[in-house]
C-alpha positions, -999 to +999 in steps of 0.1 A: +000+000+000+014+034-009+019+060+019-006+083+001-034+059+009-030+065+046-010+098+050-018+134+043+007+153+021+022+169+052+027+135+070+041+120+039+066+148+034+078+147+071+083+109+069+103+111+037+124+140+050+132+122+082+141+090+063+164+108+039+185+121+068+199+154+054+235+159+065+254+190+075+264+197+039+228+195+028+219+221+055+247+244+045+236+241+008+200+250+016+211+280+036+237+291+010+211+288-018+189+313+000+218+337+006+228+336-030+192+343-040+190+374-017+167+356+007+184+365+039+168+390+063+187+402+094+213+376+087+187+348+088+174+327+058+138+335+049+129+298+051+140+283+083+117+253+082+117+224+057+081+216+050+063+238+024+026+248+027+010+217+011-026+220-001-049+194-016-071+206-045-103+208-023-085+231+001-075+254-027-110+255-041-123+264-006-098+292-003-107+305-037-144+307-027-135+324+005-113+350-011-139+359-037-166+364-010-144+386+012-133+407-017-169+412-028-180+421+007-152+447+011-160+462-023-197+466-013-186+481+021-163+506+004-190+516-020-215+521+009-190+544+027-185+564-005-223+569-007-229+576+030-207+604+043-220+602+079-213+565+080-178+571+065-170+597+092-182+573+119-161+544+107-131+562+091-128+593+113-102+618+100-085+591+079-105+603+048-090+638+052-056+625+041-069+619+006-094+646-001-110+640-034-085+612-043-104+586-022-134+587-044-117+596-077-123+571-105-089+556-113-100+549-149-106+511-145-133+492-127-114+467-107-110+475-070-089+446-060-060+446-085-033+437-060-038+429-023-032+403+004-055+388+029-041+379+063-055+344+069-051+323+100-056+285+099-077+272+129-094+240+138-127+255+126-111+264+092-093+295+078-102+329+093-096+362+074-085+389+099-071+417+077-068+429+041-037+448+028-038+469-004+000+473-005+010+437-004+045+428+005+063+395+002+052+387-033+084+373-047+102+353-019+077+325-020+081+321-058+119+320-054+117+294-026+094+273-047+125+264-068+144+253-037+116+232-023+108+216-056+145+204-056+140+192-021+108+173-031+128+155-057+157+148-033+136+131-007+113+113-032+081+132-024+073+137-061+072+100-067+039+096-050+026+132-053+022+156-082+035+189-070+023+221-085+038+254-072+015+283-067+036+311-082+023+346-075+043+368-099+027+355-131-007+364-118+005+398-106+020+406-139-012+396-157-033+417-133-011+447-139-013+444-177-050+437-177-057+468-155-034+489-177-054+479-208-087+485-190-074+520-182-069+525-219-032+518-222-015+498-249+019+484-256+045+477-229+042+504-202+070+517-179+062+506-144+073+528-114+074+515-079+070+546-057+092+538-027+100+568-004+136+570+007+123+564+043+115+529+033+151+521+022+149+486+038+123+476+012+143+487-018+163+455-021+131+433-022+114+456-046+144+455-069+142+417-069+106+420-080+117+445-107+143+421-120+117+393-122+093+415-141+122+425-164+128+389-172+092+387-184+095+417-207+083+445-185+104+476-178+102+488-142+121+512-119+121+524-083+116+561-077+110+583-046+077+600-050+095+633-052+113+622-083+080+619-102+067+650-120+036+657-140+046+674-172+033+675-208+002+655-199+020+626-183+036+615-151+073+613-158+105+599-143+137+612-156+117+625-185+102+592-195+064+588-194+051+564-167+024+540-177+018+521-145+023+534-109+026+511-080+025+528-046+048+511-020+038+532+010+009+532+034-017+560+037-002+569+071+028+582+053+009+607+031+010+637+054+048+633+060+055+631+022+040+664+016+050+681-016+069+650-028+034+637-038+026+667-059+034+650-092+015+618-084-016+637-072-017+658-103-013+628-126-040+608-108-064+637-109-057+641-147-061+603-152-026+605-168-013+574-152-026+539-144-022+537-106-030+500-099-028+507-061-053+535-066-063+556-036-099+545-040-088+509-037-069+518-005-103+520+013-107+482+011-077+479+033-091+500+062-096+475+090-129+492+100-145+476+069-143+443+087-167+458+113-191+466+085-190+433+067-196+413+100-224+435+114-258+420+105-275+454+113-258+470+082-272+458+049-245+459+022-267+443-005-247+411-006-260+379-020-270+355+008-243+330-003-216+356+001-229+367+035-229+331+047-192+327+035-183+360+053-199+348+085-180+315+082-145+329+074-143+364+090-143+367+128-167+391+145-153+426+144-165+459+158-151+495+159-143+505+194-169+533+198-195+540+224-229+525+219-249+494+215-242+466+190-245+428+188-220+403+203-208+373+183-239+353+193-262+381+180-273+394+214-276+432+220-248+446+242-232+479+253-198+474+237-173+488+262-186+471+294-190+439+275-156+440+260-139+446+294-154+413+306-144+394+275-107+399+277-099+362+270-118+363+237-108+396+221-080+413+203-078+451+202-059+466+173-055+500+155-076+505+124-045+514+104-009+504+106+012+473+099+036+448+113+015+440+143+022+474+159-003+483+186-020+449+186-031+439+221-041+402+227-065+403+256-056+369+270-019+380+272-024+410+295-038+415+330-074+425+336-065+460+348-042+466+319-069+455+294-095+478+309-072+508+309-062+501+273-098+498+261-109+530+279-080+550+265-084+535+230-121+545+230-113+580+240-085+583+214-105+566+186-091+546+158-092+511+173-113+480+168-121+448+186-120+414+169-129+380+182-100+358+192-090+333+166-075+303+184-043+291+167-030+256+173+008+254+169+020+226+147+053+208+146+077+217+118+111+203+109+137+231+110+166+240+089+194+228+113+216+198+119+194+168+128+162+186+116+150+194+151+112+198+153+097+230+167+061+239+174+052+270+154+022+292+147+013+297+111-007+320+089-015+313+052-020+348+037-037+349+003-024+371-024-051+387-045-045+396-082-074+410-103-098+400-075-088+363-074-065+341-053-031+342-068-011+323-042+000+324-006+025+340+018+028+314+045+046+326+076+057+306+107+066+320+141+071+310+177+043+334+188+008+340+174+019+373+159+035+360+127+050+391+111+082+388+091+093+421+106+091+404+140+111+374+130+088+350+113+101+327+085+083+318+053+077+288+031+064+284-005+030+268-013+023+238-035-008+219-045-002+182-039-023+156-058-018+118-054-003+102-084-024+074-100 
């Protein structure tokens, strides 16, 4: 009997890896491959575990349905806020003031989810979508690591019993960019500019790797500080050359600090003189307060019942931390703050904007008095929300070290979105439930594993 008759892909991989007994030279080779590929961060290899994210076809289909439903719900929520200024002010506060008219300006194409990433946590109840990022990072490392892990699959014999299909993100991203550019009215091969402020110098090397990969597929791309872009002769220009596609690699929180350096971008966007695939209008989908809208049964977003059911299944209960009545996860009417103070073990408090896990408070990780104080101050300050705890179960993973020691790690399986569809995953592993790469998490590539006949 083949092992695939009784074992999952993960179990089969682990058994074969252990039986193969990688030696010290193998470990050094796997580390050096990553160093040569530019996959070291803070002097550590990006992949520090040796089992990829392995999905079976049914799991991929489930995630595709989930991603479509959440994208549709967020689009409906963003459109509702565009139409209802009072609701927008209640949920977004002064966040809208950073954009002025740009937040509602038509970017010249219909798609609102050109490029994005959903933060997804695997649980015993299934995947849970907790955030949506419209300036997705980490697109290329998983694609690069797919090459290394395919080699490893052949070395340990995994591909004898399983067909292994890598989920590469960059091809889908490239197609989404070109499709959006053509919908905007562009033709031919555009010049792509990644707008990376000098303040984000730590991102430049990774963006350059993406640019190199796009260049190998026939697209011309550059990095430019926003201040290096000017609007002249009816076009956004960099060093005199007209820019066809603009990709913003900075968060809305940086806009006030960039000041006049954004003058050229703002003028070109208002004149519809550049295809900005990370349009300011699309940025609204990434505001965390929208999760409070799509999970609140008292707010009718006009969603099909099937989509609402999927959202209830895959998105945890979320509420903006503001004074007043609402419904708890069971649907009962509550006064939010007093209720939340008593539900410390089941809640997360996080800022509605930001990244990298900054400002996130896990209720069960702090004392009762600290939790109460934090909630009271957060409500007075504004700009925070509550989200139902998602219980993560750490799983054992073989690590990239002599003897392949096994370590219990928490995982997320973040979904990249390209043109509104699942394009692949960013799977991160960490020793704590906060699995941000900036806080030390490692990553692995994703494969669909199908039993061979």
